[in-house]
Each structure stands twice: as structure tokens, then as C-alpha cells.
C-alpha positions in Angstrom: -59.6 -37.9 125.6 -56.9 -36.0 127.5 -56.6 -33.5 124.7 -60.3 -32.8 124.7 -60.4 -32.4 128.5 -57.5 -30.0 128.3 -59.3 -28.0 125.6 -62.5 -27.8 127.5 -60.6 -26.8 130.7 -58.8 -24.0 128.9 -62.1 -22.8 127.4 -63.9 -22.7 130.7 -61.0 -20.9 132.4 -61.0 -18.3 129.6 -64.7 -18.0 130.0 -64.4 -17.1 133.6 -61.6 -14.7 133.1 -63.3 -12.9 130.2 -66.6 -12.9 132.0 -65.1 -10.5 134.6 -65.1 -7.8 131.9 -68.8 -7.8 131.4 -72.0 -9.9 131.9 -72.2 -13.0 129.7 -74.8 -12.4 127.0 -77.0 -15.4 126.2 -78.6 -16.0 122.8 -80.8 -18.6 121.2 -80.3 -19.8 117.6 -81.5 -22.4 115.1 -79.1 -23.8 112.5 -80.1 -25.9 109.5 -77.5 -27.7 107.3 -77.8 -29.7 104.1 -74.5 -31.2 102.9 -73.5 -33.6 100.1 -70.3 -35.5 99.6 -69.2 -38.2 97.1 -66.4 -39.4 94.8 -65.5 -38.2 91.4 -65.3 -41.0 88.8 -63.2 -42.8 87.7 -60.9 -41.9 90.6 -62.1 -43.0 94.1 -59.4 -40.8 95.6 -60.9 -37.5 94.5 -63.9 -36.3 96.4 -66.4 -33.4 96.3 -68.3 -31.6 99.0 -71.2 -29.1 98.9 -73.0 -27.3 101.8 -75.9 -25.0 102.3 -76.4 -23.6 105.8 -78.8 -21.1 107.4 -78.8 -19.6 110.8 -81.8 -18.0 112.5 -81.8 -16.0 115.7 -84.4 -17.2 118.1 -83.8 -14.4 120.6 -84.2 -11.5 118.1 -86.3 -13.5 115.6 -84.1 -12.6 112.6 -82.5 -14.4 109.8 -78.8 -14.0 110.6 -76.6 -15.7 108.1 -76.4 -17.9 105.0 -73.4 -20.1 104.3 -72.6 -21.7 100.9 -69.5 -24.0 100.7 -68.0 -26.2 98.0 -64.7 -28.1 98.0 -62.6 -30.8 96.3 -60.7 -33.3 98.4 -58.1 -36.0 97.9 -58.3 -39.2 100.0 -55.0 -41.0 100.7 -56.8 -44.3 101.4 -55.7 -44.6 105.0 -58.3 -42.4 106.7 -56.7 -39.0 105.9 -57.9 -36.5 103.3 -56.9 -33.0 102.2 -59.5 -30.5 101.0 -59.4 -27.1 99.2 -62.6 -25.1 99.1 -64.3 -21.8 99.1 -67.3 -20.3 100.8 -69.7 -17.3 100.4 -71.0 -16.1 103.8 -73.5 -13.2 103.6 -74.7 -12.1 107.1 -77.8 -10.0 107.6 -77.9 -9.0 111.2 -77.3 -6.3 112.5 -76.6 -5.2 108.9 -75.7 -6.9 105.6 -72.1 -7.9 105.2 -70.6 -10.2 102.6 -67.6 -12.5 103.1 -65.6 -14.8 100.8 -63.8 -17.6 102.7 -61.3 -19.8 100.8 -60.1 -22.6 103.0 -57.6 -25.5 103.3 -58.4 -28.5 105.4 -56.8 -31.8 106.6 -59.1 -34.4 108.0 -58.5 -37.8 109.6 -61.2 -40.4 110.4 -60.3 -43.6 112.3 -62.1 -46.4 114.1 -60.6 -46.7 117.6 -63.0 -49.4 118.9 -65.9 -51.4 117.5 -68.6 -48.9 116.5 -66.5 -46.0 117.8 -65.1 -43.4 115.3 -63.0 -40.3 116.0 -62.6 -37.5 113.4 -59.9 -34.8 113.7 -60.3 -31.8 111.4 -57.9 -28.9 111.0 -59.0 -26.0 108.8 -57.1 -22.8 107.7 -59.4 -20.0 106.5 -58.7 -16.8 104.7 -61.5 -14.3 105.2 -62.3 -11.4 102.8 -64.8 -9.3 104.6 -66.7 -6.2 103.3 -65.4 -3.0 104.9 -62.4 -4.7 106.5 -59.0 -3.1 105.9 -57.1 -6.3 105.2 -57.5 -10.1 105.1 -58.3 -12.0 108.3 -56.8 -15.4 108.8 -58.4 -18.0 111.1 -57.4 -21.5 112.1 -59.8 -24.0 113.7 -59.6 -27.6 115.0 -62.4 -30.0 115.6 -62.5 -33.3 117.4 -65.6 -35.3 116.7 -66.6 -38.7 118.2 -69.4 -41.0 116.8 -70.6 -44.1 118.6 -72.9 -46.4 116.7 -75.6 -48.1 118.9 -75.1 -51.7 118.0 -76.8 -52.9 114.8 -79.3 -50.1 114.9 -79.2 -47.1 112.5 -78.7 -44.7 115.4 -75.5 -43.1 116.7 -74.5 -40.8 119.5 -72.4 -37.8 118.5 -70.2 -35.3 120.3 -67.7 -32.7 119.1 -65.6 -29.8 120.2 -64.1 -27.1 117.9 -61.9 -24.2 118.8 -61.4 -21.1 116.5 -58.4 -18.8 116.7 -57.9 -15.6 114.6 -54.3 -15.2 113.7 -54.0 -11.5 112.8 -55.5 -8.2 113.7 -57.5 -6.4 110.9 -59.1 -3.0 111.2 -62.8 -3.3 110.7 -62.5 -7.1 111.1 -62.3 -9.8 113.7 -60.0 -9.2 116.7 -56.8 -11.3 117.0 -56.7 -14.2 119.4 -59.4 -16.6 120.7 -62.5 -16.3 118.5 -65.0 -19.0 119.6 -65.5 -22.5 120.8 -68.3 -24.9 119.7 -69.4 -27.8 121.8 -72.0 -30.2 120.3 -73.9 -33.1 121.7 -76.5 -35.0 119.7 -77.7 -38.1 117.9 -78.0 -39.3 114.3 -80.0 -41.7 112.3 -78.9 -43.3 109.0 -81.4 -43.8 106.2 -78.8 -45.2 103.8 -77.4 -42.4 101.7 -78.9 -39.6 103.9 -78.1 -39.2 107.5 -80.2 -37.0 109.8 -78.4 -35.5 112.9 -80.0 -33.3 115.6 -78.6 -31.9 118.8 -77.6 -29.0 121.0 -74.7 -26.7 120.1 -73.2 -24.4 122.7 -71.0 -21.6 121.1 -68.9 -19.4 123.3 -67.7 -16.2 121.5 -64.9 -14.2 123.0 -65.9 -10.5 122.6 -65.1 -7.3 124.3 -66.5 -5.9 126.6 -68.9 -8.8 127.1 -68.6 -12.4 125.8 -71.6 -14.3 124.3 -72.9 -17.8 124.7 -75.2 -19.0 122.0 -77.6 -22.0 122.7 -78.4 -23.5 119.3 -80.7 -26.2 118.1 -78.9 -27.8 115.1 -80.5 -30.0 112.4 -78.2 -31.5 109.8 -79.2 -33.6 106.8 -76.1 -35.2 105.2 -76.2 -37.0 101.8 -73.1 -39.3 101.7 -72.9 -40.7 98.2 -70.7 -43.7 97.5 
């Protein structure tokens, strides 16, 4: 809890400082995700993951981005797992730009109280972007909390994720703080599928003016045994 409060305080402080360089731009978006995860047989330690995600701009009424991810993971049996994956991320607004994004991830999921789970996820991304003169490297860390509402199939969900670009690349992302995503929502389990909906606030550090995206997020996750 203290780590999360410290992260949010730092983000808000940076938001105020950066906002002095230019007016904060507000933007509306809608994101839709379909994911699947399961175990490879006969090993229950090796897992697979697949994702299809689309992002639509509500402010400019444009299809902005498509994201396709796949990965294999290894579960140590004590709540921790290591993942290696790749992603293809074509963006369409303001113009078409393709990106390949290999990534390495370490995740930990633990029950800290009855019905209350906390997930920590650290991801290292290598970004190959069209027309960029070099390879961009980005690190990101997410803290996610899930609270199950008694014996019902419903849960409350909250998360915060900070992105930092490690290096400077001509024609690519700037070095330093990239974005922060704060999510509040709810989920309902239908057995294998879980439906999650909520509000996602994404603050993007940009020069001369930062951007705050207000996003309606719908996520359908298929969690196979």
C-alpha cells in the first residue's frame, strides 16, 4: 500500500510539473481485450498466453491501434512465473506505423487476506519501430489488487502501472517517464471466461503538452485449467 501511494504521489507531482509546459490534453478512448491462458500438457509448470487488443479513439472517432501478443511462461509453483513473448503492434493514427515488441516478464500472484489477491508484474520490452534509428527499450511495473465479494462471482479490481523508456532513439520514444495507467473496475466470473469492465486513466508524458486519456476498458479473459 505504501509503495502504491508513493507511486501515485510521484505521478501526480510529475503531472503538475509537466503541466506547466503546456495545457493538459484530454482524450477519450475505448479498449477491447480478449486473452487466453492455460497450461501445456503434460507439464503443469509450462503455460501459454495469447492476446488480441484493439483501441479506438472516441475523441477523433478513429481506429488507433491493434495489439497481438503471445508468450510462453514457466510457473515455479509458489506464485511466481517467468514469461517470454512477442507482440506485433500496428498503429493507424495519425499514420500507419508497425512495431515488433519482444518482452520478458516476471509475475507474482499471492493471496494476502481471505478473498484478496495482489499481483506484481515487471516487464522488460524491446521495441522495433518503423522509421526509428535504433531499438527502444522500455520497462514497466504493475501492481494489481483483486478483492472477491464473498461467495459471489463478482470482484473489485484496481491497478497502477508505470512505464519508463530507458534510452533515447531518434525517431522513437523519448527517454524517461513514458506513461502511467491507473485502473478501477469490476469483474464477473463465468467459470472459464471472466468479464472485466472499468475506467482506465492513462497519463502520457509528452513535450510540450502531456496527455490524459480517459478510457472505457472491456476485457474478456479465458483462463483454461
